[in-house]
C-alpha positions as CSV (number, residue, x, y, z in Angstrom):
1,M,101.8,-48.6,69.3
2,H,105.3,-48.8,70.7
3,S,108.2,-48.5,68.3
4,N,111.2,-50.8,69.2
5,S,114.8,-49.3,68.4
6,F,116.0,-52.4,66.7
7,D,113.2,-51.7,63.9
8,K,115.4,-49.4,62.4
9,L,118.7,-51.5,62.8
10,Q,120.2,-52.7,59.8
11,T,123.4,-54.7,59.1
12,S,125.0,-55.9,56.0
13,W,128.3,-57.5,55.1
14,G,130.2,-59.0,52.3
15,A,132.8,-61.5,51.5
16,C,135.1,-62.2,48.6
17,L,137.9,-64.7,47.7
18,G,141.3,-63.5,48.2
19,D,143.5,-60.9,50.2
20,M,142.8,-57.3,49.4
21,D,145.9,-56.2,50.8
22,R,148.2,-58.9,48.9
23,Q,150.6,-57.6,46.2
24,I,149.5,-59.5,43.0
25,V,152.3,-60.7,40.8
26,F,151.5,-60.7,37.2
27,N,153.4,-63.8,36.0
28,K,153.3,-65.4,32.7
29,M,150.7,-68.5,32.2
30,S,150.6,-71.1,29.8
31,L,147.8,-71.2,27.0
32,P,144.8,-73.1,28.5
33,F,145.0,-76.2,26.4
34,C,146.9,-79.1,25.6
35,K,150.6,-79.2,24.1
36,G,150.9,-79.5,20.2
37,K,147.3,-77.8,19.6
38,K,146.3,-74.8,17.8
39,Y,143.2,-72.7,18.0
40,K,141.5,-69.5,16.5
41,I,140.9,-66.6,18.9
42,I,137.2,-66.0,18.5
43,Q,137.0,-63.0,21.0
44,G,139.8,-61.0,22.6
45,Y,140.0,-57.9,25.2
46,N,137.2,-55.8,25.1
47,G,135.0,-57.9,22.8
48,Q,131.7,-56.6,21.6
49,H,129.9,-59.9,21.9
50,S,130.4,-60.2,25.9
51,H,133.7,-58.7,27.1
52,Q,132.3,-55.4,28.4
53,T,132.2,-55.7,32.0
54,D,135.0,-55.0,34.7
55,Y,134.5,-58.7,35.3
56,S,135.1,-60.0,31.4
57,H,137.1,-57.2,30.0
58,Y,140.5,-58.9,29.4
59,A,138.7,-62.3,28.8
60,I,140.0,-64.0,25.7
61,D,137.8,-66.8,23.8
62,F,139.8,-69.5,22.3
63,G,138.1,-71.7,19.3
64,L,138.4,-75.1,21.3
65,Q,135.5,-77.6,20.1
66,V,132.9,-79.6,22.1
67,N,135.1,-82.3,24.1
68,D,138.5,-80.7,23.6
69,T,140.6,-80.9,26.7
70,I,141.2,-77.7,28.7
71,C,144.5,-77.3,30.8
72,A,145.3,-75.3,33.6
73,A,147.2,-72.2,32.7
74,D,149.2,-72.2,36.0
75,G,149.7,-74.3,39.1
76,G,147.2,-73.6,42.2
77,F,144.1,-75.0,43.7
78,V,140.7,-75.3,42.6
79,V,138.4,-73.0,44.4
80,G,135.1,-73.3,42.2
81,V,133.6,-75.7,40.2
82,I,130.3,-75.7,38.3
83,K,129.3,-78.7,36.3
84,D,125.7,-79.5,36.2
85,Y,124.1,-77.3,33.7
86,S,123.5,-78.7,30.3
87,V,121.9,-75.7,28.4
88,G,123.1,-72.9,26.7
89,G,122.5,-70.4,23.8
90,N,123.0,-67.2,22.1
91,D,121.2,-65.1,24.4
92,K,122.2,-63.3,27.9
93,R,119.5,-65.3,29.6
94,W,121.5,-68.3,29.4
95,E,124.8,-66.5,31.0
96,P,123.9,-68.1,34.6
97,F,124.0,-71.5,33.2
98,A,127.8,-71.9,32.1
99,N,129.7,-74.6,33.7
100,Y,133.1,-73.5,34.6
101,I,136.4,-74.1,37.0
102,T,137.9,-71.5,38.9
103,L,141.7,-71.7,39.9
104,Y,143.7,-69.9,42.7
105,H,147.3,-69.1,42.3
106,P,148.8,-68.5,45.5
107,H,152.2,-67.5,44.3
108,S,151.0,-64.7,42.3
109,G,147.6,-64.0,43.9
110,L,145.7,-64.5,40.5
111,Y,142.9,-66.6,39.6
112,T,141.9,-68.2,36.4
113,Q,138.6,-69.0,35.2
114,Y,137.7,-71.5,32.3
115,A,134.0,-71.2,31.2
116,H,131.6,-73.1,28.9
117,L,132.4,-76.8,30.0
118,K,130.2,-79.5,29.0
119,Y,127.9,-81.2,31.6
120,N,130.0,-82.8,34.0
121,G,133.0,-81.6,31.8
122,S,135.2,-81.0,35.4
123,L,138.1,-83.3,35.8
124,V,138.8,-81.8,39.2
125,K,137.1,-81.0,42.2
126,V,137.1,-78.2,44.8
127,G,140.3,-78.4,47.1
128,D,142.3,-80.4,44.1
129,T,146.0,-79.1,43.7
130,V,146.8,-78.7,39.9
131,K,149.9,-78.1,37.9
132,Q,150.4,-75.9,35.1
133,G,149.5,-77.8,31.7
134,Q,147.4,-80.3,33.8
135,A,143.9,-81.3,32.2
136,I,141.3,-80.2,34.2
137,G,138.1,-79.9,32.0
138,I,136.3,-80.5,28.9
139,T,134.7,-78.0,26.6
140,G,131.0,-78.0,25.9
141,M,128.8,-75.0,24.9
142,T,127.0,-74.2,28.3
143,G,125.8,-70.7,29.3
144,F,125.6,-67.7,26.9
145,T,127.4,-68.8,23.9
146,S,126.6,-69.2,20.2
147,I,129.7,-71.3,19.1
148,P,131.8,-73.9,20.8
149,H,134.8,-72.0,22.6
150,L,136.8,-71.9,25.8
151,H,136.0,-68.4,27.6
152,F,139.4,-67.8,29.6
153,N,139.7,-65.0,32.2
154,V,142.4,-64.1,34.6
155,L,141.2,-62.2,37.5
156,I,141.9,-60.1,40.9
157,P,139.8,-60.0,44.0
158,C,138.1,-56.5,44.4
159,P,136.2,-55.4,47.2
160,P,133.3,-57.6,48.5
161,K,130.8,-55.6,46.3
162,D,132.7,-56.0,43.3
163,G,134.1,-59.7,43.5
164,F,136.7,-60.0,40.8
165,K,138.1,-57.8,38.2
166,S,139.5,-59.2,34.9
167,V,143.2,-58.3,34.2
168,P,145.6,-58.5,31.2
169,I,147.9,-61.6,30.7
170,A,150.7,-62.7,28.7
171,F,151.5,-66.3,28.2
172,I,154.9,-68.2,28.3
173,E,154.4,-69.1,24.6
174,Q,155.5,-65.7,23.6
175,Y,151.7,-64.4,23.0
176,D,150.6,-61.0,24.6
177,G,147.0,-60.8,25.5
178,N,147.0,-57.1,24.6
179,R,148.1,-58.2,20.8
180,L,145.7,-61.1,20.2
181,R,143.1,-60.4,17.5
182,I,140.1,-62.3,16.3
183,N,140.9,-65.3,14.0
184,Q,144.5,-65.4,15.1
185,I,146.0,-68.6,15.5
186,V,147.7,-69.5,18.8
187,K,149.8,-72.8,19.3
188,K,151.1,-74.4,22.2
189,K,154.3,-76.0,21.8
């Protein structure tokens, strides 16, 4: 049998959102909910329940209830929307079923992600421009969760095999993500 040299040829490629060479500007962002509202911190940085990976290490879980309004933490563009799931629970097997919105903020190079939206809970679509403080979604309990909350994450792009990496954030309302603790109340004035 004749072996073709193409039999051993292998190719692979990867892609990611963002510019790997771009300088990231770590600007302060607004709390991701409506003015006048206050919520408890459910889980902070490096939280034991689900914030143990490079992708979620600096995520913050805010105690929003089902049907509360989620607002854009900064101005930018909608680059991702998952809205069609209606299931969730307190088991990692539900992790892929979280509805979420991902925004890109071109002035900083940062991305923000808002997870555990209700079924059809997105108020925006891919390509929309959003302003800081604009209502973008409605909370639910989709994906890996045992209680209603908003999982908020700030991300930077990484090499294709890694995708995104979670980064610390400070808020214009004078809260520093490094100092937020479980059960602490934060208020958006």
